[in-house]
Each structure stands twice: as C-alpha cells, then as structure tokens.
N, C-alpha and C positions, 0 to 999 in steps of 0.2 A: 638652702635648697637641697632636698634629698631626692635622689632618683627613686623610681618605684621599686628597684631591686634592693634597696636598703630599708631596714626596719626603722621604727620610730626613734631608736637611739643610735642609729648610724651603722649597725652591723650589716655585713653582707648576708643576704638571705640565700641559703643554699637551696637550689631547685631540687625537687624530688619527683621522679616520675611515678605515676600510679600504675599498678598492674592492669593490663588490658588483655583481651583475647588476642591470641597470636595473629589472627587474620586481620586485626584492626591496627596493628602497630607497624611503623616503617621498618624496613630491613636494615641490617647493618650498613649495607652499601648506600641506602638512602640517607642514613644518619651521617655517613662520611661525606656524601655529596652536599648535605646541608652545611657541614663544617667547612668544606672547601669553598662554598659560596660565601660563607661568613668571612673566611680568610681573605677572599678577593676584595670584599667590601672594606675590611680593615686596612688592607694594603693601600686602597685608594685614599684613605685618610692620612697617609704619610705625606701626601702632597700638601704644602701650605695652602691655607684658605683664609677667607675673611670672616668666617663665622665668629660670633661672640663666644667668649670662653665658656659661658654657661651652656650655650647651644651645642658647642663642640663636645663638651663633657657628656651632655645628655645623649648625643648620637653614639659616642663610643660606648657609653654605659648600656645602651639598648643592644648594641651588637654583642657586648660581653654577656648580657643576660641570655641572648639567643644561643651563644656558644655554650654557656653552662647548661642550659636546658638540653641541647643536643648531646652533650657529653653524658649527662645524667641518664638520659633515655637510652643511650647506646649501651652503657655498661651495666645498667640495672637488670636487663633481661638477657640471659645467656643465649636465648633462642635467636636474638637479633645479632649478637656478636659472638663468634665462635672463639670463646676465650681460651680454649685449649689448642687453637691453631697457631700458626706462626705469622704468615704473611698478612692476614687481615688485621690481627691485633696490632702488629708492628706499624702498619700503615696508619691505622686509626690513632695510635699513641703519638706518632710523629706529627700528624695533623693537629692534634690537640696541643702538642708542645709548641708548634709554630704559631698557632692562634694566640696562645697566652704570651708567647714571646713578643708578638706585635702589640698586644695590649699593654705589656710591660713598657714598651718603648713609647707608646702613645700617651699613657698616663705619666710616664717620666718626663716627656716633653711638656705636658701641661704643668707638672710640678716645677719645672725650671723656668716657667714664664714669669717675667718680672711683673709685679703688681697683681699677682693672683689674689682675688678677694678672699678674705678669711672664711666667708660662708661656703666657698668652693674648696678651699684648702683641705678641710677635714675630710670631705668626700673623696677628693683626689688621693689623699694619703691612704684611706681605707682601700680604695680600688687598686692603687699602685701596689700596696703590700699584698692584696688578695691575688692580683695577677702574677706577682712574683712567686707566691706560694704555689699556685697552680702550674706555672712554668716549671718550677723545681720538681714538683710531683711527676710531671710528664717527661721531664728530662731523665729522671731516674727510671721511669717505666719504659721509655723508648730508646734509652742508651744514646741520647743526643748530647753533644758537648755542652758544658755549662754556658749559659748566656753571660756575656761579658759584663752586663750591668747588674746582674741579679743581686749579689750580696751587698754591693754599694747602695742600691736602692732600699733594700731591707734595713740596712743599718741606718740610713738617713731617716727613714720613716720612724724607726724605733726612737731615735734621738729627739725628733720633733715631737713625738707623742709622749715623751718622758716616761715611757714604759707602761702607759695605761690607756684604756679606751679601746674602741673598735679597731683602730689602725694597729695598735700594739698586739691585739689578739690575732690579727692576720700575720704579723711577724712571728708570733709563737706557733701559728699553724705551719709556717715554712720550716721552722726549726724542728717541729714534730715530724714533718715529712722527711727531713734530712736524717733524723735520728732513728726513724722507724724502719730502716732497711728497705725502702721502696724499690731499690734495685734488686731485691731478692724476693719480693712478694709475688706469688703466682697471680696472673691476671684474674682468675676466678675469685681471689680473696681480696682484691683491691677495694670493691665497694664496702666490705665489712671493715677493713682497716681504716678507710676514710671516715666512715660513720663513727667509729670509736674515737678517732682523733678529734672529730667535731665535738663529741661529748667531753673529751678530756681537756680541751683547751683552757677552760676557766681554772683548771687545777695545775696548769703548767706555769713555770716562772723562770725569769732570768735574774739570778741573785748576784749581788756585788761581792760576796765573800766566799771563802772556801767552804765546802760541805762534802761530807762523805756520800751524799746522795747525788752529787753532780755528775753528769754524764758527758757534757761538752763544755768547752770554753768558746765564747763568741765575743769578738771585739766589734761593736757596731761601727766604729770609725775606720776600721782597717780595710773594708771592702773585700774581705776574704771569707771563705767558708768556715764554719765552726771546726774546732779541733777536738777530737775525741780524747777524753781523759782516761788514763790507765791507773791513776792514783789521785789522792786528794792533792789539790794544787791551789795556791793562793792566786787569784786573778790579779793582773797588773795592767797599768796603763789604760784603765777604763774597760777592760774585758769583764764579761759577766759569765756566770756559771748557769748552764741550763739544768734545771731541776724538775724531775717528774715524779717525785715521791708521793705527793698527794693524788696525782692522777693514777698511780699504781694502786693505791688503796681503793679507789673507785672501781678500777678495772678488775681487781681481785674479787670484789663483791659480784661483779657481772659474771666472772668466771665460774663462781659457785652456782649461780643461777643457770648458766648455760650447761654446766655439767649435769644438771637435773632436767635438761631438755626445755628450759624456760627461756624465752627471749626477753631480756630486760625491757622495762618501759622506756619509750623513746627510741628504741631500735627496731620496733616492729616494722617489717617490710624492708629493712635495710639489707638483710642477708638472712640465709637460713642458719639453723643452729650449728651445722658443721663448719660453715665458713666463719661464723662468729667465734667458734672455739679456736679455729686456726689463727684468726686475727688476734685474739686475746693472748694466745701463746706467744706470738711474735712480739707484741708490744710489751708484755710483762717480762719477757726474756731480755729485751733491749733496754727497758727503762727501770728495771728493779735495782735495788741497792747492791745486789750481787750481779753485776753485768756479766755477759758471757766472756769467758777467757779461752784462750787457745789451749787445747788439750795437748798439742804437740808442737815442738819448735819448728819454725819454718827455716828452710835452708835456701839461700839465694843460689839459683842454678841457671844455666843457659842451655842453648841447644834447640834444635827443631824437633817438633812432635808431628808424627803422621796422625791424621785424624779421620775417623769414619763416623758419620752422623746417622742416627736413627736405628731403631730396633731391627728392622728387616735387613738393612745393609750390614749391620754388625753380625747378626745371626748367619747371614750368607757367607760373610768373610770367615767366621770361625768354623763354618761347615766346609770350607774349602771351595765354595762356589763363586767367590768374588775376589777380585784383586782390589787392594785399597785404592782410593781415589786420589792419592798423593796430595791431599789438602794438608798444608803445613801451618802449624802454629808455633810461636816462639815461647819456650818455657821461661818463666820468670822466677818462680820459687816452688818448693814442694815440701810436704810434710807427710807423716804417716797416714793422714786422713784425706789428703787432697793436694791440689796444686793450683797455681795461677799461671795463665798463659795469655799471650797477646795474639789476638785474632787480626789478620790483615784487614784494612778497610774494605777491600773488594769482597770479603766474605762475611761482612757484617750482617747482611740480609739473610744469611743462611743459618744463623744460630739464634736460639731463643732460650729464655729461662725454662728449666725443666727438661731440656733436651738430653737424651741419652747419647753418650759419645764413647767411641773406642779410641784409645790413645796408645801410641808406641813411639819410643825414641827412634828418630830417623837413622841414627848411626848404628843401631843394634843389629846383630846378625841373628838374634833369636826371633822366633815367631810368636812371641808372647805379647798379648794385648791387655791393657788395663781397661776396665769399664768405669765410667763416672757419669754423674749427672751435673749439668750446669746449674749452679746455685746462685751465681752473682754475675752481673755484667755492668761495666762502667766504661764510658767513653773517655779516651784521652787523645792527645795530639797524634799518636802513632797508630791508632786503631781502637779496638775494644778489648779491655782487660776482663777476662772471665775467670771466675773461681769455680773449680770443679771438685765435687765431693767424690772420693774414690768409693766405688761399690764393690769392685772385685779386682784383685791383682793377677788373677789367673783364671778367668772364666773359661768354661768348656761347653761345647755344643753337645747336647744329649737329647734322647727321646724319652718323654715321660708319659706313662700310660695310666689313665684314670679308671681302667676297667671297661670303658666303652670305646675310647679312641686314644690314639697316640698323638702327642703334641711335641713339636720341635721347640725346645726351650734352651735357655742358657743357665747353666749351673754356676753359681757365684762362689760357693764354698765347698770345702772337702766334705765327703760323706762319712761322718764319724758317728758311731752309734751313741744316741742320747743327746747329741749336739744339734743346734739349729743350722739349717741350710736355706739359703735364699735362692729363689728361682725367678728368672725374668721370662715373661711370656707375652704374647699378644693380649691386648685387653679383652676380658670376657671369655677367654679360651679355657682356662682352668676352672674346674668346679669349685664353688664356694666351700663345700664340705666333701668329705671323702678322701681316701688316701691316694697317693701317687706311687707308682712303681718305676724305678729307674735301674736299668742294667748298666753297670759300670765296672770295668776291669774283671769281668767274669762273675760278678756278684749282683744279685737283684736286691735292691734296697727299697724298703717300704718307708714312705714319708707321710707323717700325719700333719694336717694343716694347723697352724697356730694363728693367733689373732692379727699379728703384725702384717701390714701391707702398705704399699704406696703405689702411685700410678702417675703416668704421664700421658700425653696425648696419643702415643703409639706403643706404650708398654705398660705392663703391670708387674710389680715386684712383690712376690709372695714369700712368706716365711713358713718353713716346715720343720718338724722335728724328725730326725732320723731314728727309726725304730730298730 
C-alpha cells in the first residue's frame, strides 16, 4: 500500500507551491499557524492507540503531507516570509524542525513495531528517512541541537535498503543536506539549494572504497554524523565514502546555463537566476574534487568578546554616540580572516546568519573594534557556535558625499590611491553609479564605484577605487 504522497515507485513526492497573486496567498504568520496546528495534531499521535498499523501510517503520512505543503508554500514566496528578517524566519525554521522531529519519532516507532508487514515496511522506511532528512535540514537552518535518533535512524534505513531504492535516496538527501553547508546558507537561497539537491540525488553515492572525490566518511552502523575528509582515506569497519563527483558534473552544466541567464529545465519556478547562481556556487565549492581549504591557520584562543549587533548600533558606537551593550561572547579560535565564538544560550534568539557585528576583546584598553559578518551557526550543549568573517580590523566612521547628499558610513579600508576601499552603508542609500567624496585627515578623496557589493538585511557593503 502506498500513500498518496508517494509516487508509483515509492519515492516521496516533493510538494511545489504555484505562484499566486499576493492577495490570494496566506501570510507567513498564517503558514506558521498552520504548522503549529499540524504540530499539535502530531503531538497527539505520540499517545498509544488501537489503530491498525496501516491506518496509523496513513494518518501520520497525511499530516506529513500537510506539513510539507505548508513549508513549501511559506518559503517559496519571499513576500509571505521575510527571509531577510531574523525573528520570523527563526521561529518558522524552529517550528519546521520540531514538526519533522516528531515525524521522525512517529515513523521510528512504527519501524520498531514487531511484525510490521513487509508491504508497510518499505513505505515506513522511505518516510522515516525522509523525515530525518528534513529534520536535519531545519536543524541546520534553525540552529537547534541534533535530534538524538537522527543518524541512527538514517543508518538503519540505509542498511535495510542495501543502499538502493527510494529509502536509500532519502538517506542520500540527508547526507547532501549535511554536506551542503545548510548552516551557512542564507534563508533567501534555501529554496534554490534544496531544488538543486533534489536534482542531484540520483548522481550522489556512498562508495565502499577510498576515492579522491570523497568528501565525507559515513558509518551507517555507528549512529554518528558523517566525518569530513581532508585527504584520501580508506574506509574501515563498514564505513562508506560520500561521493558527489557525478552530481558536480551536472551542476557545472547548470552553472554555465545560469551564467547566460537561462534557468535549466526542471528548475523553472524553483528560484530566480540570481539565487540559483548563488546556490550552484555553494554546492560546487563544497562538493567539487578540490574542496575548500582554510586559507589561514586557526589559533585556539580564549577570552571574552564584547559584541554590538546591527549596522545602526555599530555606526552609532564608532561615531561616539553609543556605549557598547556589554553583550559577551566567548572566543574559541581566530585566524587572519575570521574567528569562532560561543554565544550564550540566552542570546541565541538575537543572532542570525548574515548579521553584521562589531567585536572587541573585553580586556583591551584600546577603543578598536573589528567588524565581521556571521557566516555560520551551529548549536552545541553550551550555546551556539558562530563563525564570523572579518570585514575590517579598524573601521572608522566617516561622511561620504555623492554630490547631492552626505551619508554617514563606515570605511573598512585605508584610503590609498589606486587601491580598493570598502564602505558599509544603509541599504539603498548610496547611488549605484557616480563618485563619492570623503574628507579624511585633511584630504578629500574621490572614490569610483566598482562592481563588487554584498548586502544584509540592514546594511550594504560597496567596493570603490580610490582615485
């Protein structure tokens, strides 16, 4: 027996929302209310009942379908979910994480039932692995601690499936999520990455031998997360090598099409060209045969960091109009390009991927602040471990004139003739074209805009050449 949300060969059918007029679609909060109701219904199924196994499976499967539809509808249209915000996205991601965690437990309970008929076993395994994959995805996005059953369930399903069939494909989806840096993917790019992973799954593999294309080692019987490979390594004791070389070949072809402004077949409606380009860059960087390596050595360090969050607060601080808020993070390690710090659990809700932060060692007597962008977040037992990319080691507050108006901005680099200089400003404040003039140390500098730029929900980072 196959539930309606499985196709003819037993694969999970991924729901896709269709674009609608803005006035006809539910708001983000409506979608979240639907997820909350779904969560309540699933919670009720944790209580033992006398339903036949087939009926219980059908009921859980229907609630899963409703949850997947709600999630797909919410994240497809940015007008419904403010993907560049903090509180709404985090709350939504945590709800989705909790829903799929309950589904993981409910399907796991069915899987453990003695005498589960074979005609139900295959569907339970597909759904169990699928729920585990989605739980993992939303763990990484919401920075919620890892579910205690997650990798044991994925490994058990892989072994029962002998590495083939729909259930094994859902296990590969989980490994793809884990290896795709979902804890570093900006919310706006999530749909594009997810769509590309869906296309790539048939070309992913867990291989028994050593290979230069291997990215991770996964032992299905160990009940532990995959381990990242830094060199070719022979798997032992039943471990397998996660290989994405064939998927990279497909994605490279997509990348060429997207570079020409063409959305590849099968991805129409999944995301716009810009988000697909960003998603392809992420996956190709992490899955290619030349995986990313650290440019600079990390040094294990300790001590407290004073932290100020958000462009407005940092600008006011550097302008001398604000005292720091005494928020403290614990430094873990540092390199020339960034640092890792532990955020206390009480401050977890106040930080999000892409946030601009000002950092200063708490014991220093200098008034020097570093600027960085939060690029990675991952929960552990002591709080949230964040990775911060350094943007500037000595930013200064300046006034930049575009010939029509003066703007209060942050200068990230020294003003050296012929060199590039980065400027942080409020979004949309600086003109896209035209020079800026900055008076600094008694000299007026003319800056010509270059193509490079980046943005967050409360800042824009622009690149200029000093003339």
